[in-house]
N, C-alpha and C positions, 0 to 999 in steps of 0.2 A: 367955369366958375366952381363947379363941384370939385374937380381935381385940384384947382388952386387952393381952395379952402382946406382940403384934405392934406395937401403937401405942406401948407403953412403950419397946420397943427402938428403934423409929424415932425417938421423941422424943429418946432419948439421943444417937443419931447426929446428929440435926438440931441439938442443942445444941452438939455438937462442931463441926459445920459453921458454926454461927452465930459461935462463938468464933473460928474460922479466918477467917471473913469480916471480923470486927471487927479482928482483927490485921492482915489484909491491907490494910485501909484505913489503919491506922496506919502500916504500912511501905510503903504505896503499891504493893502487889503485887496484881494481878488474878488471881483463881483461876477457871479455866474449869469451873464447877460446874453440874451439872444434876441435877434430882430428878424421878422418874417415879412415878406411881401408875396402875395398871390393875386393874380389877376386873370380874367377871362374876357376877351373881346370877341363877340360873335356876330355873324350876320345869318339870318334865317329866312326861308321862303315858306309861306303858308298860304295856300290858294284860298282858304276860307276867309281870309282878311281882305275883302275886296277893296281895291284902291290902296292897300298898304300890304301887298303880298311880300315885299322885301322889308325887313326891319333890322335895326342895329340894337345890340344890347351889350352891356358890360357889367361885370361883377369884379369887385376887388376887396381884398382884406389885408390889413397891416396889423402886425402884433409886436409888442415889445414886452419881454418878460424877464423877471429875475426869479430864479428857482433855488430854493434852499440856501439863501445867503446867510452865512453864519458870522456873527460878529459878537465878541465877548461871549455871553451866555444866552444870546437870543437868536432866533431864526426868522427870516423874512421871506415871504413869497408874494410876488406882485406881477400881475398880467394886465396889460392895457391893449385894447384892439379897436379897430374901426371897420365898418362895412358900409357899402354904398346903400344909402337910404334915400332913393329918389334924388333930390338935389341938395340934401343936407346931411352929409356924413358926420357922425359924431364919435368922438373918442370916448370909449366906455370902459368902466372898470370891470374886468372879467373876474379877477380874484385878488384879494388882499388878505394876508394872514400874518400875524406876529405871534411867534411861539416862544415858550420858555420850557426847556427840558429839565427834568429833575429825576435822575436815575432812569427807571423804565417808563416814567410818566412824561407826557407832553401836554402842556396847556396852551391852547391857541385861541386868539380872538380875531375875528375878521368877518369877511363877506365873500361868498362864492356862489356860483351856479350849482344847483343840485337837482338831481332827477335820476332817470333810469334809461339806459341805452345810449352809449356814446363810444366814439373812437372805433367804429367798425370799418374794416378795410373796404368793404363793398359800398359804403356810403361815400367814400372819397374817390373811388375809381372813376365814376361816370364823367364828371366834368369839374373837378375841384369844387365839390359841393361844400361851400364854406360853413354852412350851418351844421355840418357833420361834427363840429366842435360843440354843438349844443345837445342837450338831452332830448330824446325822442318822446319820452313818456313822463308826464307829471313834472315838467321842468319848473323850477321856482328859484327865487333869490333867497339864499339862506344866510342870514346875519346871526352869528351864534358864538357861543363859547364851546370849544371842542376839547374834550379830555380823552387822551389816548393812553393805553397801556400796552407796551411792547415787550414781547419775549421772542426768542428765536423761532421764526416761522409762524408766529401768531401775533395778531394785533386786535385789540378790542377798543371801540370808539363810541363816545357818547356826545351828541350835539344837542344843545339846548338853546333855542332862539326862535327865529321866525322872520316875518316881515309884515308890513301893514296889511297886505291883501290876504295872505294865508294865516296871519296872526300867529299865535303860539304854535310851535312845533317841537317835536322831540324825535331824534333818530338814534337808534342803537344798531351797531354793525360789528361783525366779527370776521376777520380775514385770516385764512390759512394759506400758506405759500411755501413752496420749495423750488428747486431748480426747474421743474417741469410743469407746474400748475399753480394757479391762484384760484381760490374759492372764497367768495364773500357772500354772507347771508346778512340781511338787514330787516329791521322792523321799524316802522315810522308812524307817527300820529300827527295830523295837522288839524287845527281847529276849524279851518275852512279849506275847501277844495279849490283848485284853480278856476273851475267854471261854475261850481255850485256852492252856495253859501251855507254849507253845513259840514260837519266833521267827516274826515276820511282816514282810514287806516290802510297802510301800504306794506305789503310783505314782498321781498325781492331776493333773488339769488343771481349772482354773476359767476361764471366759470370760464376760464380760459386755460388751455394746455397746449403743449407741443411735444413732439417726440425728441429723443435725445439728440438726433442729428438735425432737428428742426425741419425735417422733410414734410411733416404733417403738422398743421397748426389749426386750432379751433377756438372760437370765441362765442360765448352764449350768454344770454340775459333773459330773465323772466321776472315780471312784476304783476302782482294782483292787488287791485285797489278795492276796498270794501267801504262803501258809503253807508254810514250808520242810519238807522231809522230816525228821522228828525221831524218833530211836530207831525204834520199830516203827510210828509214825504216818506215813501217806502224805502227800505234798504235796497241798494243797487250795487252792481259790480262792474269793474273794468279789468281788462286783461291785455298784457303786452308780452310778446315773445319774439326773440330774434336769435338766429343762429347762423354762423358762417363757418366755412371750412376751406382751407387752402392746402394743396398738395403739390409738391415739387416732383414732377414725373421724370424730368431730366435736369441736369445741373443748372440750365438756364430756361427751363420751361415749367409753367405753373398752371394749375387749374384752380379756379375759385368758384364757390357756390354759396348762396345765402338765401334765407327766407325771413320775412318779417310779417307778423300778424298783430293787429290792434283791434280791440273791441272797446269802443268808447261811448260815453254818454252824450256826446255832441256830434254834429254832422261834420264830415262823413263818419258814420257810426262804426263801420267795419272796413278795414284796409288790409289787403294782402299784397305782398311783394315777393316775386320769385326772380332770382338773379343767377346768371352763369357767365363766367368770363374765362378767357384763355389769354395767357401772358407769355410772350417770348422776348428774352433779353439777348441782344447781339451787340457785343462790345459796349459802347456807351449809349446805345439806343435800346428802347423798350417799346414793344408793340402789344396793344391790348385790344381784343375783340370782346364785346359784351352784349348780352341780351337781357332785357328786363321786362317782366310783365307786372303791371300794377292793376289790381282788381279793387274797384271801389263800388261796393254793392254789386249791381249786375253789370256794371260798365268795366271794360277792359282797355288798357292803354299799353301798347307794345312799343318798346324803344330798343333801337339797335345802335351801338356806338363802336367806332374805331378810333383809337387814340395812339398817337406816336409821340414819344418823348425822347429828346436828346439831353442826356445828362452831362452837363458841363463838368461837374464834380459830384461829390456825394450829396451836397446840399442844394445844388442849383440845377434847374432844368427848364427847357423850352419845349413846348409841345403843340401839336395840332390835333383837333378833334373834329370828327364828322359824326353827326347824329341823324338818324331817320326815325321818326315817330309816327304812329298811326293809332287814332282813337276810334274804336268801333269800326264802322264802315265809312267814316268820313275821309276827306282828303288828308294826305300825309303832310308832314312838316319836315323840312331839311334844314340842318344847321351846320355851319362851318365856323370854327373858332380857333383863336390863338391862346395858348395857356402859358403862363409864367409862374414859376415857383422858385423864389430866391430866399435864402436864409443866411444870416450872418451870426455865427455862434462864438461868443467870447469864452464859453465854458470849456472849449476843447483846446 
């Protein structure tokens, strides 16, 4: 029933897209459209679950997006996706923006997810972690007017808006970029924090760079949230840090490493993740071995994964994953799964 409802909703969306494409050919307008399907079907063994040692699980994600569609003097961005939510998958609006460029200025109105920490390679390597598309720290829905000023290698942005929960918010950011690096600094104020009903100020920096031959790639993010003194509540702080590095030791061999640290006001209050992976590409196959340590307070969780992917082409792959996990001194868990990653891109 779950899959049927999901497919019926996707079919309705695809029919609308097909009509759009048909109309685009009539009016000679190219729509930069892409469609994504990812799924993971797994069976795992856990000796601690007496009477249910063997269990079946599945995850899937479908996404339909239109990126930088330009018509007349307007720009459209639209992303819809769905994920498995128990027995009721729902099609949700990931992003919608309508923009009007005027010289170096761009005025946009719309809604999007906003936060800190996103699109890190090590978040997607383990097992198609579909929430890797969401922000790790202080994620929120931002409905806003966005004003951008663009010059070569520099962009300054101002977002004014918010949502019912966070209420009024304002975000100012500045981006510096060239062929080898991107640096973004931002400052934000929200009338209400995600978890506490009083104001918060957030300062953040994002930095990614690569060598000229792309043999070395690094991506880094840091955010500091300062909760203002409010009535009888004292001032408090939160911290988020994430850093990852990839190095190509041979033409088809890679080393990946990463670290994540979070200090939060809610439970679990402190989380640390340490990751290391080795990747070997052979013809149309890729093999990944990965180790991850997750420390939550005084508790440790070790996870080891082996992933094998067969790349049918640049955008489509079929994979198998085996995972061994051990929590403290308890019994271990074994997991075996089938991974699918298929993309249809009209923009190329």
